[in-house]
N, C-alpha and C positions, 0 to 999 in steps of 0.2 A: 504494500500500500504506500502510495506517495503522500507526503505531507507538505502543506503549503502555508506560508505566512498569511494570516488573516489581516489584510490591510497593513496598517503601520502598528498593529498591536504586537505583543510578544507571544501570541497564540499561534501554534502550528496545528492546523486542522487536516484531517484526512481528506483526500481527494473525493471520497464518497462520504456523504453525510447521511445518517439514518433519519428519514422522515417518519412521523409517528401518527399522523392525523386519523388513521383508521382504527386506532386502538380505543376501545370503549364503544365502538359501533359495529365495525365488521370484524374486529379481532378482540378476543378475550384477554384478560390479564395474564393468563398462563401463556398465551400465544405471544403477547408483547414481550414477556420475559425471555421466551425462547428466541425471539428475533434479536433482542438486545444481547444475549449471551453469544449468539452466533456472530453478530456483527463485530463485537469487540474482539472475539477470537480471530477474526479476519483482519484486524488492524484498524478498524474504525474507532476513532476517539471522539467523534463529533455527533451529537444527537440534537435534533431540532424539534421543538414542540411549540405550543401556544396555549394561552388560557382559554381560547375559543374551542379547542378540540375536545371531543371527537367531531368529525365532519360526517354528514351535514350537521350544522349546529342545532342542538335541542336542549331544552331545559334539563332534561334528565341525564344527559351525557356530558354536559359542559364541565370541563375540569377532569374528566376521567382519565384522559391521556396522561396528563401530568401526574395524576395519582398513581397510575400504573408504573410510570418511570420512578416515582418516589419509593414505592415498595421494593423495586429492584435496586435502586440506588442506596437505599437505607441499609442493605445487607452487604454492601461491597466495601472493601478497604481501600479502593483506588480512586476515590472521588477526585483527588487532585490531578489525576492523569486523564480525566474525562472532561470534555468541553460541552457544557450543557447550555443550549440556547432556547429561550422562550420569547413570547411576544405579548404585548398589551394590545387589546382590541381597540379599534377606533369606532367612530360613530357613523350614523347615516345609512345603515343597512337594516332592513326590516327583520333580519334574522338574528340580531344581537340584542334585542330589547330585554332579554332575560338576564343580561350581564349588568349588574349594578343599576338596573332600571334604565339602561341605555348608556353605553360607555362613552366617555369623553377623554380627550388627551390633555386634561388639566392636572394640576398637582395632586389633588385629592384622589382622583381616579387612578392615576399612575402609582401612587404609593400603596393604595389599597390593593390594586391588581397584583403588584409584585409580592406583597406580603402573603396574599392568598396563594400565589404560585409557589413561593418558597415553602409554604406549609405542605402543599400537595406533593412537591418534589422532594421533601424531606432533606433539604439542604439549606445552608446558611447564606449561599450566594449563587448567582448564575454568572456564567462566564460572558454571555452575550445576551443583552436585553434589547429587543427590537420593537419598534412601532409597527404594528401589523399592517396598517394602511393609514393614509393621511386623514387629518381632521377636515381639511378643506375639500371643496368639490374639484375633482380633476379626473383624468382618464386612467382608470385602473380596473381590474377585474373584468377584462374583456372589452372594455370601451376604448376604441381606437381614436376617434376624433375628440378634440377638446372643445367643449361648449361652455363658455363662461356662464357662471350662475352667481346669484347673490348669496355669498357666504360670509357676510360681515360678522356673524356671530360665532364663526369658527375660532377655536382656541389658537392663539398665535403659536407658531413653531418655537419662538423664544421661551414661552411658558413651558411647553413640552420639554424642551432640551434642558431648561433650568431644573425641572423636576427630576429628570434623568440624572443630572449632575449631582443632585442631593443623594440619590441612591448610590452613585459611585463613591461619593464622599463618605457615606455610611458603611461602605464595604459590602453592600448587598449585591452590587453589580460591578463586574470588572470592566466591561466595554459595552458601548451602545451601538445600535445599528438601526436601519430602516428597511421597510419592505413595501412592495407595490408602489414605488415612488417614480417620479419623473426627473428629468435633468434639472428643472427649476427647483424641485424639492431638495435634491442633493446639494445644489449650490447654496440654497438658503440655510441648510444645516451647517455646511462648511463655513459660510460667511459668519454666521452667528457664533460658532465656536471660536473663530479667530478674533472677532470683534469684542466678544463679551467674556472671553476666557473660559468658555464652557467645554465639556468633553467633545472631542472630534469623533464623528461617526467612523467606524472602521469597516462597515459592510453595508451592502444592499442585497436584499433577497427579492428577486423578481422572477416571473415565469420566463422560461426559455426552452424551446424545443424546435424540431424540424418544421412544425406547423406555425410556430409563432417566434419569429426572429426579430421582433420589433426592438428588443434590447440593443441590437447592433446599431440602431440609429440614435446617436447622441449618448446613450448611457455607456456603451462599451468604451468609447474614448474617455468618458468621464472617469470610470473606475481605473482605467489604465494611467491616466495622467495625474489623478489625485491619489493614487495608491490606495484604493479601496478594495476590499474583498467583494467578489461577486459570488453569491450563493444562488444557483439556478434551481428553481422549483418547477414541478410539473414537467420533467424532461421527457416523459412519455405521453404528454398531452392527455391527462386523465386516463391513461391506458390505451388510448386510441392507437398510438404508434406501435403497440405490440401486435397489431393486426387482428386482435380477438373479436373486434366488433364489425369486421368487414362482411359485406354481402348479407347484411341483416342479422348476423349472429348476435345473440345476447346470452353469454354464458351465465350460469347460475352463480350467485354471490359476487359477480362483477359489479363495479360501481354504477355503470350506466344502466345495467339491468335493474339494480335496486333503487337507483336514484336518477331517473331519466331527465330531471331538470338540469343535470350537469352536462349540458349539451354544447358547450362552447366550441368544442373541436369536432363535433359530429355532423356539421352541416354539409351541404352538397360539395362545396369546394374543399373542405377539410377531408371529406371521405375520398374525393378524387385524388388529392395529393397523397393521402395515406396509401392508396392502392399502388401508386408509383414507387413510393419508398419501400413498400412491402415487396414488390417485384424485384427491386434493386437488391435488397438484402438477400433474398432467396437465390438470385443469380450468382451471388458471391458466397453462397454457403453459410450465410449468417441468419440467425433469428432476427426478425424485424426489431425487437426491443434492443438487441445487442447493437445494431446499427445506430438506432436513435440515441442510445446512451453514450456510445463511443464517440459520436459526433459532438455531443455536448461536452464530454470530457476533453476533447481535443482543442477546444477554443482557447486561444492565448490569453483572453481576458477573464477566464474562469478561475475561481478558487476552489469551489467544492460543488458537486452535484448532489442534490437532495433526492434520494430514492426512497420509495415506499413500496410495501408489498403486503398482500393479505395472506399469502402462503409462503412456506419456507422455500419451495422450489423457485418461486418468483424472486425471493430475496437473494438466494444463492446466485441466480443468473444475473441479477442486477449488479450485485457486488463484483462479480467476475468481469463485468464490462470494463473495469479499471485496467485489466490486463490486455485489452484489445486495442491495437493501433490500426487505424484506417489508412490505406495507401493513398498516395496523391491522386492516383487514377480514380479511385472510388470517391474521394472527396470532390473531384471534378464532376463526377456523375451526379452527386448530390446537388452541386451548384447548378447543374443543368436543369434538374427538376425544380429547384428553387426559382430559377428564372421563369419557369412556366407558371408556378404557383407561389408568387412572391409573398402574398399576404392572404393565405386561405382562411386564417383564423386570427382574430386580434388577441 
């Protein structure tokens, strides 16, 4: 397993990060612990979660993912060798009203959120605390175009970053990061850190996969020049790039079978592009998921790829993608497909 510096922090994270959002919904506590044990045995030291999880968000499952990690973490002697990342939920989504009566990114909510996460995780600190999505109105979660809206009541980023600074000062958080952000948001956090002497963000976690390469426009250069870590989530596009949903197939227990509303990548253009990547992988003797993950792993602006799985077979195959190197010829074929389907899914 390769390890990479997370931004300008002193953290070295595994190239593969273990994502956890199915735990508490599609996976039991015992299955979560089995995945954690196997991942760590394979050299993974980086585990990502959120107060929102499990997914899809529900009152009865909120916080279970952190709780499952906590029961595993509480019996291990190597907490200091693991890098635990979690996130505070933002506002504005109709499916988060059960969190603190509607989460905000102000001082009170951020402090309460972290304290609750630490209790569930059974740890005194988290290595990386991330803002899950912005307070302001902008284009994230599959929204490609930017449509200005009146959001004068949004909590200013300075208040959010000041609250995060207090957590760092208290020793509850080592480093801070952002997620589902835009280039403007990145620069706002960096500018405030410099001007107000607040903690500098070390990472951004955004979607990135063969069907959604929008990160390459603006943000890829941003993370490179500002020395930020890039954590790529949804590298298989909700499992679409595994090929398991092609030609009308809906396997039992699969996410789109259980939760059809998660349809960002399953539209006509997304499906057509997936067919081409599926054919390409099979021509080269690869599983489609291997191709998709190896592509993300190969990006020069990437720090870590966040993988998730509901079965051990999926987990083993996804982790093994770190050992696969795509040839220049194969990468050129990927680019040829991308030229035909440049933006099939936002």
